[in-house]
N, C-alpha and C positions, 0 to 999 in steps of 0.2 A: 487505581487507587484514586483517593480523592480526601481532600482535607484544606487545613490552613497552614503552610509553612511559615514558619517565622526564622527570620536572617538577622543575626548580630554582627557587627563588623569586631575582629580581632585587633584591637589598638597596638597592643602590646608586641605583635608580631614584627620582626624587621623587614627594612625597606625590600630586600632582595627576594623574599619569600612573598611578600607583597603584589611584587611585580610579577612572579611567575602565576599568583593566583589571577591578576588581572587577565594576562594573557589567555588562561585557561577560559574566563568567564567570556572573554569575547569570541573564544574558539567556540565555546557552547552556543552562544547567542547566534552566531553565523549558522544561516541554513535551518533554524530552529523553527519549531511551530509557533512561539511568541514573536518571531520576527515575521514569521508568513502572515500572522494576522494582523500585525501592524502595517504589513504593507496591505494587504486588502482594505483595510480601514483608510490608508493615506491613498489608496489606488497607485500604488506606485510598484506593483509586481514584477514588470519587467527590468525597471530600473534597478531594483534589488536583487535581480539574479534569479527570478522565478518564472517557472514556464509551466501554464498549468491547462491541462486538457480533461475533457469528460471522457469518464471509460464506463463502459458497460459489461456486467458479466452475465452471461446465461450458460444454462447448463450444456453440456456437449449431446446432443441428442442422437447423434450418431453412434458415441460410444455406448448409450445406454441400449440402443437399438441392438449393437452388437454383441453385447454382455447378454441380451435375452436370445438370442439364436446359435452362438456360437459355443460350442464346447469341446475342445479339444481332447482328444484321445490318448491314452498313454501309447498305442500301437504309432511308432513313426510312419509319416506319410499317409495319414488318416485324417479324414476330417468328419466330425459328427455334427449335423445341422439339425435342430429343432423347427419342423415346419408347422408346426402349429399346435394349440392346447397344452395339454400338460406331459411332461416326457412319459412316454410309453415305448414298448416294440413297435407300436406300430407309428407313431407319429417319429422316430428317428430313423434318419437315413445314413447310413454310412457309403463315402465317396473316395475312390483311390486313382480318379484320372487326373492330368494335368490341372485341369480348370479349379479344384479342390484346391490343389496344392497353392495357386495361385490366391484364391480366395482364403484360405489358411493366412497367408503372407500378410494380405489386407487387413484380417481382424485383428492379427496380433499387433499390429503396426497402429491401428486405433485404438486397441485396448492399451497402449502405451501413451498415450494422447492423455492432457488433464481432463478431469471432471467437469472442469467449466471452461468456459472461452471468454478470453478479455478482447474486447473492441474498443479501441483508444478514437477519439475524434481527432479530426484534422486541425481543427482550427485551435488556435490559442487564446485562453480566455483572459478577459479584462476583469476587474475587481468589480465593476458596473454590472457584469451577468451575474454575480453571485449578490450583492445587495441587493436586497427587495423593500429595505425601509430604512429610512435614517430618520431618527427622533435625538435632537441635539448632538450631544458627544457619542451616541452610540448608535451602531448599525446592524440589522437585522440581516442575516446570511443565511442562505438556504439553498440547496442542489438537491439533485436526486442521483441515485445511482452512487457512482463515486467520483472523485476527482484525482487526477495522478499529475504529482506534482514534482518537476526537476527543478533541484538548485543547481545552477550553472555557475556558481562560484566557487565551490569545493567539491572535491572528488571523494568517494566512500573511502572511509577508515578501513583499512585492511584487518582489522581487527570485526569487522561485521562481513567480510569474507570469509574469512577464518571460522566465524561463529557458524556460518551456514555450509560450510565447507565449499564454496566456490573456487575453482582454479581459473581466475581470469584477473587481469589488471583493473584498478580501480576504476569506477565510470562516474560519470555526475551522479548527485544522490538523488535517488528517485523514491519518493513516498506516495501511498494511497490513504485517503481518508474517505470516510461515508459518516451519514447521519444514522448511527444506531435505529431510531427509532423514527426518522423521517421529521422530525421537528427543526424550527429554524432556531440558529443561535444567537444569542448578542455580543458584539465585540466593543471593546473601546478602544483608546488610544493605544493602550498600554500592551493591549494584544492578548488581554483576558478575555475567555467566552464562558458564557453560562447557557445552559447548563453543561458543567465540563463531561458529566457522563455521556452527553449528545454525541461529542465527536472520537472516533474511534479510528486509529490511524494503523497503517501496516508497510511493510517492506522496510525502508530506512528509518523512517520513524518510529516504526514499531520495536526497532532495536535501540535508538539512540535517545528518545524521548523520556529517561527514567528519572529516579529522583535524585541522583547524583549530578544530572546536567540541569537542575531546577536554577533559576535565578530569580531574585527578587521582582516582584511587577514592575515598578517603576526603574528597573535597570537600564541604563543607556550604557553603550560601549565606550571604552576609555575610562570609564570612570574606577 
């Protein structure tokens, strides 16, 4: 979604409700993409609790290979292997020896793997490695592949785990972002970035960065 949100203060609401809203706004700001972009602009990622690493995503070629050659048969204890060319009586062989059973177990294990393999960089990145140009109050940010961003001042919301059906204890909030068209984005000191359609997120931000969590561009914690 993209647009121009308008915020207005509710002056007539009581102090108790305003305090509750203020606390909710501060919670929404902490670990948000807005705060992250501000940290990039100020070059204070580590101090603000962010740990940024590069991530590359490549196809699982072994799984693709296994898909092409492995066809389990309905009869238990058999393995059907395509040895080349289109399926036919001549190109298919059926085996029932122990090596076939071992191969079948291997193929089934590979087929349970993900279609893509994620590889994470060892080095923690600084904002300087992401900013390619500075023009006055604006900074040009570019990166290839993905960034994996861990926010180490707040753990995952239990509702996030419940939404994806994960049965584990909350960990640090982890998010991925990438540039949809590979073009750089411009960010300012408020954490705004343009064009907004260029930055895509998944994982925690893919769940949390919704309209209900939006804040005014000039928002400051505690205000």
